[in-house]
C-alpha positions in Angstrom: -8.5 29.6 21.3 -7.1 33.0 20.1 -6.4 34.1 16.6 -2.7 33.3 16.8 -3.6 29.7 17.7 -5.8 29.6 14.6 -2.9 30.5 12.3 -0.6 27.9 13.9 -3.5 25.5 13.7 -3.7 25.8 9.9 0.0 25.4 9.5 0.0 22.2 11.3 -3.3 20.5 10.6 -3.0 21.0 6.9 0.2 19.0 7.4 -2.0 16.0 8.4 -2.8 15.7 4.7 -6.3 16.2 5.9 -7.1 12.7 6.9 -5.4 11.6 10.1 -7.0 9.1 12.5 -6.2 8.6 16.2 -4.4 5.5 17.6 -6.1 2.2 17.1 -5.1 -1.3 17.9 -4.2 -2.3 14.4 -3.5 -5.9 13.5 -0.3 -6.5 11.6 -1.7 -9.8 10.1 -0.5 -10.1 6.5 -0.9 -12.6 3.7 1.9 -15.1 3.3 2.6 -14.7 -0.4 5.0 -17.5 -1.5 5.2 -16.0 -4.9 6.5 -12.5 -3.7 10.3 -11.9 -3.7 12.8 -9.2 -3.9 14.0 -8.6 -7.5 17.5 -9.6 -6.6 16.2 -13.2 -6.6 14.8 -12.8 -10.2 16.4 -14.9 -12.9 18.5 -13.0 -15.4 16.2 -14.1 -18.2 12.6 -15.4 -17.9 9.5 -16.0 -20.0 5.8 -15.5 -19.2 2.4 -15.2 -20.9 1.8 -11.8 -19.3 4.1 -9.2 -18.0 2.5 -6.5 -15.8 4.5 -3.4 -15.1 3.3 -1.8 -11.8 1.8 -3.6 -8.8 -0.6 -0.8 -8.0 -4.3 -0.3 -7.7 -5.0 -1.8 -11.1 -2.0 -4.1 -11.5 -2.6 -6.3 -8.4 -6.2 -7.3 -9.3 -5.2 -7.7 -13.0 -2.3 -10.0 -12.1 -4.4 -12.0 -9.6 -7.1 -12.6 -12.3 -4.8 -13.5 -15.2 -2.8 -15.9 -13.0 -5.8 -18.2 -12.7 -5.3 -19.3 -16.4 -1.8 -18.1 -17.5 1.7 -17.4 -16.2 2.1 -13.8 -15.0 5.0 -11.7 -14.0 4.2 -8.6 -11.8 7.0 -6.1 -11.4 6.7 -3.4 -8.7 9.3 -0.7 -8.2 8.5 -0.3 -4.5 8.4 -2.7 -1.6 5.7 -4.5 0.4 3.0 -2.6 2.3 2.9 -5.4 5.0 4.6 -5.0 8.3 5.1 -1.3 7.7 3.2 0.5 10.4 3.4 3.8 8.5 1.1 2.2 5.9 -1.0 -0.3 7.9 -1.8 1.9 10.9 -4.0 4.9 10.6 -2.2 6.7 13.4 1.0 6.9 11.3 -0.7 8.0 8.1 1.3 11.3 7.9 4.7 9.6 8.3 4.4 7.7 5.0 3.7 10.9 3.1 6.4 13.0 4.7 9.1 10.3 4.3 11.4 11.6 1.6 13.9 8.7 1.8 14.7 6.5 -1.2 12.9 3.6 0.6 9.7 5.6 1.2 6.5 4.1 -0.1 5.6 7.7 -1.2 7.6 9.6 -3.8 7.0 13.4 -3.6 6.7 15.6 -6.6 5.7 19.2 -7.1 3.8 20.1 -10.2 4.9 23.0 -12.4 1.8 24.8 -11.0 3.4 24.8 -7.5 1.2 22.2 -5.9 2.9 19.6 -3.7 1.8 16.1 -4.6 2.9 12.4 -4.2 3.0 9.2 -6.2 3.0 5.7 -4.8 6.1 3.5 -4.7 4.8 0.4 -3.0 2.8 -2.8 -3.8 -0.8 -1.8 -3.7 -0.1 1.6 -5.2 -2.2 4.6 -4.0 -4.4 2.3 -2.0 -1.5 1.9 0.4 -1.2 5.7 1.0 -4.6 7.2 0.6 -7.4 8.3 3.0 -9.3 5.0 2.4 -12.6 6.3 1.0 -14.3 3.7 -1.1 -17.1 4.5 -3.6 -18.1 3.1 -7.0 -18.4 5.1 -10.2 -21.8 6.2 -11.3 -23.9 4.2 -13.7 -23.7 7.1 -16.2 -19.8 6.9 -16.0 -19.9 3.1 -16.6 -22.1 3.5 -19.7 -20.0 6.4 -21.0 -16.9 4.2 -20.8 -18.6 1.4 -22.8 -18.1 -1.1 -20.0 -20.2 -4.3 -19.6 -22.5 -3.3 -16.7 -22.9 -6.9 -15.4 -19.2 -7.6 -15.4 -18.5 -4.2 -13.8 -20.9 -5.1 -10.9 -19.4 -8.6 -10.5 -15.9 -7.0 -10.5 -16.8 -4.5 -7.8 -18.2 -7.2 -5.6 -15.0 -9.3 -6.1 -13.0 -6.3 -4.9 -15.3 -5.5 -2.0 -15.1 -9.0 -0.5 -11.4 -8.3 0.4 -11.0 -4.6 1.0 -14.3 -2.6 1.6 -16.0 -1.9 4.9 -18.7 0.3 6.4 -17.1 3.1 8.5 -18.2 4.2 12.0 -20.5 7.2 11.8 -20.0 9.5 14.8 -21.7 12.7 15.9 -19.5 15.2 14.0 -19.8 13.3 10.6 -23.5 13.0 11.3 -23.7 16.8 11.9 -22.0 17.4 8.5 -24.4 15.0 6.9 -27.4 16.7 8.5 -26.0 20.1 7.5 -25.7 19.0 3.9 -29.3 17.7 3.9 -30.6 20.9 5.7 -29.0 23.0 3.0 -30.5 21.1 0.1 -28.0 18.4 -0.9 -30.7 15.8 -1.3 -31.8 13.0 -1.0 -30.4 11.2 2.1 -28.9 8.1 0.5 -27.7 6.5 3.8 -24.7 4.2 3.7 -23.9 3.0 0.2 -20.9 2.3 -2.1 -22.9 3.8 -5.0 -22.2 7.2 -6.6 -25.6 8.9 -6.7 -26.6 12.6 -6.3 -27.4 13.6 -2.7 -25.7 13.0 0.6 -24.4 9.6 1.8 -21.9 7.8 4.0 -19.4 5.9 1.8 -17.2 2.9 2.4 -13.6 2.7 3.6 -10.7 0.3 3.1 -9.8 0.5 6.8 -11.4 -2.2 8.9 -12.9 -1.8 12.4 -9.5 -2.6 14.0 -7.9 0.3 12.1 -5.9 -1.8 9.7 -5.6 -0.7 6.1 -6.5 -3.1 3.3 -5.0 -2.4 0.0 -5.1 -3.6 -3.6 -2.2 -5.9 -2.6 -4.7 -7.9 -0.6 -6.4 -8.8 -3.9 -3.4 -11.0 -4.7 -4.9 -13.5 -2.2 -7.1 -14.4 -5.2 -4.0 -15.3 -7.3 -3.0 -18.9 -8.2 0.4 -19.2 -6.5 1.6 -21.5 -9.3 0.7 -19.0 -12.0 2.3 -15.8 -10.7 5.7 -14.3 -9.8 5.8 -10.9 -8.0 9.2 -9.1 -7.8 9.6 -6.1 -5.6 12.1 -3.3 -6.0 12.0 -4.1 -9.7 12.2 -0.9 -11.8 11.4 -1.3 -15.5 13.7 0.8 -17.6 12.3 0.0 -21.1 9.8 -2.1 -23.0 11.5 -4.1 -25.8 10.0 -4.2 -29.3 10.5 -6.4 -32.3 10.4 -4.4 -35.5 12.3 -6.3 -38.1 10.0 -8.0 -40.5 6.9 -6.6 -38.8 4.2 -4.3 -40.2 4.2 -2.5 -36.8 6.3 -2.8 -33.6 5.5 -5.8 -31.4 6.1 -5.7 -27.7 8.3 -8.7 -26.8 9.7 -8.1 -23.3 11.1 -5.6 -20.7 14.4 -4.8 -19.1 14.2 -4.2 -15.3 16.8 -3.6 -12.7 16.9 -4.7 -9.1 17.9 -2.6 -6.1 21.6 -3.4 -6.7 21.4 -2.1 -10.3 21.6 -5.5 -11.9 19.7 -5.9 -15.1 17.1 -8.6 -15.8 15.3 -9.5 -19.0 11.8 -10.8 -19.1 10.2 -11.9 -22.3 6.7 -12.9 -23.5 6.3 -16.6 -24.4 5.5 -17.4 -28.0 1.8 -16.8 -28.8 -0.1 -13.9 -30.3 -2.3 -13.5 -27.3 0.5 -13.0 -24.8 0.9 -9.3 -23.8 2.7 -6.7 -21.7 0.4 -4.5 -19.6 1.6 -1.2 -18.3 -0.1 -0.3 -15.0 2.6 2.1 -13.7 0.2 4.9 -12.7 -0.7 8.2 -14.1 2.9 9.5 -14.1 4.6 6.2 -14.5 2.7 4.9 -17.6 3.2 7.8 -20.0 6.8 8.2 -18.7 7.6 4.5 -19.4 6.0 4.7 -22.9 8.2 7.6 -23.7 11.3 5.9 -22.3 10.5 3.0 -24.5 10.2 5.1 -27.7 6.4 5.7 -27.8 5.6 9.4 -27.7 6.0 12.8 -29.4 9.0 12.2 -31.7 10.6 15.6 -31.2 10.5 15.3 -27.4 12.0 11.8 -27.6 14.7 12.8 -29.9 15.6 15.7 -27.6 16.3 13.1 -24.9 18.2 10.8 -27.4 15.5 8.2 -27.3 15.0 6.1 -30.4 11.5 6.6 -31.7 9.6 3.4 -32.1 6.3 5.1 -32.8 5.5 8.8 -33.1 2.6 9.2 -30.6 1.9 12.9 -29.9 -0.9 12.3 -27.5 1.3 10.4 -24.9 1.6 12.6 -21.9 -1.1 15.0 -23.0 -4.4 15.7 -21.2 -3.1 15.5 -17.7 -5.6 16.5 -15.0 -5.7 16.7 -11.2 -8.9 17.3 -9.2 -8.4 20.6 -7.4 -9.3 20.5 -3.7 -9.8 23.3 -1.2 -10.5 22.9 2.5 -11.8 24.9 5.4 -10.9 24.0 9.0 -13.6 24.5 11.6 -12.4 24.7 15.2 -14.8 23.1 17.6 -15.7 24.3 21.1 -16.3 20.7 22.0 -14.3 17.5 21.4 -15.5 15.7 18.3 -15.4 12.2 16.9 -12.2 11.2 15.1 -13.1 10.2 11.6 -11.8 9.6 8.1 -13.6 10.8 5.0 -17.0 9.2 5.6 -19.8 11.6 4.6 -19.9 13.1 1.1 -22.4 15.5 -0.6 -22.6 14.9 -4.3 -24.0 18.2 -5.4 -25.6 19.2 -8.7 -23.1 22.1 -9.0 -20.1 20.0 -10.0 -18.4 20.0 -6.5 -18.2 17.2 -4.0 -18.4 18.1 -0.3 -16.5 15.8 2.1 -15.5 15.9 5.8 -12.8 14.6 8.1 -12.6 15.4 11.8 -11.0 14.5 15.1 -9.9 15.7 18.5 -6.2 16.2 19.0 -5.2 15.9 15.3 -1.6 14.9 15.0 -1.1 14.1 18.7 -1.9 10.4 18.2 1.1 9.5 16.1 4.3 8.8 17.9 6.3 10.3 15.0 4.3 13.6 14.9 4.9 13.7 11.1 2.1 15.7 9.5 2.0 14.5 5.9 3.0 16.3 2.8 2.6 19.8 4.4 4.6 19.1 7.5 7.6 21.3 8.4 9.7 18.7 6.6 8.0 19.3 3.3 5.3 21.9 2.7 5.8 24.2 5.7 9.1 25.5 4.5 8.4 25.1 0.8 8.3 28.8 0.3 11.7 29.3 2.1 14.7 29.6 -0.2 16.6 26.2 -0.3 19.7 27.6 1.3 17.7 28.7 4.4 15.8 25.3 4.5 18.5 23.9 6.9 18.1 20.9 9.2 18.3 23.4 12.1 15.5 25.5 10.8 13.3 22.5 10.1 14.0 21.1 13.5 13.1 24.4 15.2 9.8 24.5 13.3 8.9 20.9 14.2 9.8 21.6 17.9 7.7 24.7 18.0 4.7 22.8 16.6 5.1 19.8 18.8 4.6 22.1 21.9 1.2 23.4 20.7 -1.7 22.7 23.0 -3.9 19.8 22.0 -6.8 22.2 22.0 -5.4 23.7 18.8 -6.3 20.5 17.0 -9.9 20.2 18.2 -12.0 20.5 15.1 -12.5 19.2 11.7 -12.2 19.8 7.9 -14.9 20.4 5.4 -13.5 20.3 1.9 -14.7 20.5 -1.6 -13.3 18.7 -4.7 -14.1 19.8 -8.2 -15.5 17.0 -10.3 -13.9 16.2 -13.6 -12.0 18.5 -13.9 -12.1 20.2 -17.3 -8.7 21.9 -17.1 -5.9 19.8 -18.5 -2.1 20.0 -18.8 0.8 17.8 -19.9 3.7 15.6 -18.8 7.3 15.6 -20.2 10.4 13.6 -19.4 13.0 15.3 -17.2 15.6 12.6 -17.6 15.9 9.1 -19.0 16.1 7.7 -15.5 12.7 6.0 -14.7 13.3 6.7 -11.0 13.2 10.4 -11.6 9.9 12.3 -11.6 8.8 13.7 -15.0 7.6 17.3 -15.1 3.9 17.6 -15.0 1.6 20.6 -15.3 -2.1 20.4 -14.4 -3.2 24.0 -15.2 -5.6 24.1 -12.2 -8.7 26.3 -12.9 -7.6 27.1 -16.5 -11.1 26.2 -17.5 -13.5 28.9 -16.0 -16.1 26.2 -15.2 -13.7 24.5 -12.8 -13.2 27.8 -11.0 -17.0 28.4 -10.9 -17.5 24.9 -9.4 -14.9 25.6 -6.7 -16.7 28.8 -5.7 -20.0 26.9 -5.5 -18.3 24.3 -3.4 -16.9 26.9 -1.0 -20.4 28.4 -0.8 -21.8 25.0 0.0 -19.3 24.6 2.8 -20.3 28.0 4.2 -24.0 26.8 4.3 -23.1 23.6 6.2 -21.1 25.5 8.8 -23.9 28.0 9.2 -26.6 25.3 9.4 -28.6 24.6 12.5 -27.4 21.0 12.5 -23.8 22.1 12.9 -24.4 24.6 15.7 -22.7 22.4 18.4 -19.4 22.2 16.5 -18.6 25.9 15.8 -17.6 29.0 17.7 -20.4 31.6 17.3 -17.9 34.5 17.1 -15.9 33.1 14.2 -17.3 34.2 10.9 -16.8 32.2 7.7 -14.8 35.1 6.3 -12.5 34.9 9.3 -11.9 31.2 8.6 -11.2 31.9 4.9 -8.7 34.6 5.7 -6.7 32.4 7.9 -6.9 29.6 5.3 -5.5 32.0 2.8 -2.5 32.7 5.1 -1.5 29.1 5.3 1.4 27.8 3.2 -0.4 24.9 1.6 1.4 25.2 -1.7 4.2 27.2 -3.3 2.0 29.7 -5.1 2.2 33.4 -4.4 0.1 34.4 -1.4 -2.4 37.2 -1.2 -3.1 36.6 2.6 -6.8 37.4 2.3 -9.9 36.0 0.8 -11.1 39.1 -1.0 -13.0 37.0 -3.5 -13.8 33.3 -3.5 -12.2 33.0 -6.9 -8.9 34.2 -5.3 -9.4 31.9 -2.4 -9.7 28.9 -4.7 -6.6 29.8 -6.7 -4.5 30.7 -3.6 -5.3 27.6 -1.5 -5.6 24.9 -4.2 -4.2 21.6 -3.1 -4.3 18.1 -4.6 -6.6 15.3 -3.4 -4.2 12.8 -5.2 -6.7 12.0 -7.9 -4.5 12.9 -10.9 -5.2 11.1 -14.2 -4.7 11.2 -17.9 -1.7 11.0 -20.3 -2.7 7.8 -22.1 -6.3 8.5 -22.9 -8.7 6.0 -24.4 -9.3 7.1 -28.0 -5.9 8.9 -28.2 -3.3 6.5 -26.9 -5.2 3.3 -26.3 -8.4 1.8 -27.7 -11.5 0.8 -25.7 -9.8 -2.5 -24.8 -6.8 -0.5 -23.6 -4.5 -1.7 -26.5 -1.9 0.9 -27.4 -2.4 2.3 -30.9 0.3 1.5 -33.5 1.9 -1.4 -31.7 0.9 -5.0 -30.9 0.8 -7.0 -27.6 0.8 -3.9 -25.4 -1.9 -2.4 -23.2 -2.1 0.4 -20.6 -4.6 -0.2 -17.8 -4.7 2.4 -15.0 -5.9 6.0 -14.3 -3.7 7.4 -17.0 -6.3 6.2 -19.5 -9.2 8.3 -18.2 -10.1 11.9 -19.1 -12.6 12.3 -16.2 -12.1 11.1 -12.7 -14.7 8.5 -11.6 -16.7 8.9 -8.4 -15.7 10.9 -5.4 -12.6 8.7 -5.1 -11.3 6.6 -8.0 -9.6 3.7 -6.2 -12.7 1.4 -6.1 -13.1 1.9 -9.9 -9.4 1.4 -10.6 -9.4 -1.9 -8.6 -12.6 -2.9 -10.4 -11.0 -2.1 -13.8 -8.0 -4.4 -13.1 -10.4 -7.3 -12.3 -12.7 -6.4 -15.2 -10.0 -6.3 -17.8 -8.4 -9.5 -16.4 -11.7 -11.3 -17.0 -12.1 -9.8 -20.5 -8.6 -10.7 -21.5 -9.0 -14.3 -20.4 -12.4 -14.6 -22.1 -10.7 -13.5 -25.3 -7.9 -16.0 -24.7 -9.8 -19.1 -23.8 -13.2 -20.6 -24.3 -15.5 -19.4 -21.5 -16.0 -22.9 -20.1 -12.2 -23.2 -19.7 -11.8 -20.1 -17.6 -11.0 -20.8 -13.9 -11.9 -17.6 -11.9 
């Protein structure tokens, strides 16, 4: 494989969103939810004990749990993940991320930093779009959050019965693991869901038939008589009662169906009935602002009536920066998702994904967020980003030799991170993305961690354990230089890796673990109740200031279950709870 192929390789394989898998015979079996309907079938006015906004990674387990002892309305702005092969089948992973249509389960956004990203618009949330890695938070994280350790463990197990599996462990992933161990990322923790220092194989939400299991599967636990799920239901505003109240009281929501018709849902009488916002890291602070909770000057600038001046809403936004190195292999390698992870003491996590013939397995040949449809031409002026130009780029890439995709990725993710930014409204339309700035590497320690992570990747590639899977005449500097030439974001390019600090800044990408904007202690209390108002909570990744584990989805699903149990325990005598 010559150097020209290497450049084309990067431009294409990075479009796989790093985690493609080859064709598998995936089952399309799906739950038959009698309680799930399109929002056009929703009554104009309805009443419930709990209204949950967002059927995502936290919203689904929360709704399922509360439905066992109360009436629950779950409103999801997207559609169903079932019977959609772009979601359920690994081979079509890139197609979901590169679909920019209004019906897509993925809604693209580009941060003000210039990094291309995506937010979920589908029942199951991010678990319907991600790479599937499943790992718990550390014990230290659980204790720092003030969670009940016993209930946390029970909640993780409740989730894992439906959605967590042990992945296959092939030769290439094993070589990465052995390389990590050889270079000192110890101990060898084997296969485990636990987050502990050293090297391990983690879990996955893809079963052995290649079918994705999402948070939507957790609705199998729901009481069908206690829950209503409406799809394509976009909440425009939370309604508050203020007259005669010492502080605003959440009383209902206005949502619109796909035809634009408005529906009103209200809480039933009773002080323990609540609205819970689980609309995701972008959606939750956005909806609070649209409902009058946020920085007063910003709300007034958008002609939004201020219900409560809350300067911290939308502040403290973070995204874990990720940088990757592609390693071309002289021999075919096992196709794999993210399976092995090195949890280093330096503040960087090392992960790996690999496979022969990346991108050739999917019939659509869509390559994720960095495909020619999205990232490849992101640096081209819009007027030149014509359908003809895009079609030509796609055609050229489709003719590449399959040998150009023989290899794998080793990537590093900065833990935390410490750098933060903010979110602001762009419009008053809840379907529009807000503007968000993450300020990648603003904190010098995040940049230092990235450098240490890249150095750890170099050691793995140069290890004896990895000898079989690398070309001896390709230096690590050569791989970095070609990485720096790839258009993985819309930042200015330096086209070389003169320093690892520059490499980190130039090639930064998202790993879709963004969080913050409704922090515990600033916007919500430790029970996730919103400060300054009654009967309103926020439960999702917007509440955390530090990303849990090497992938947060297990912890977010756990949190939905955990808080559902806690809310019911507060509502009912323990012996009356039916879980």
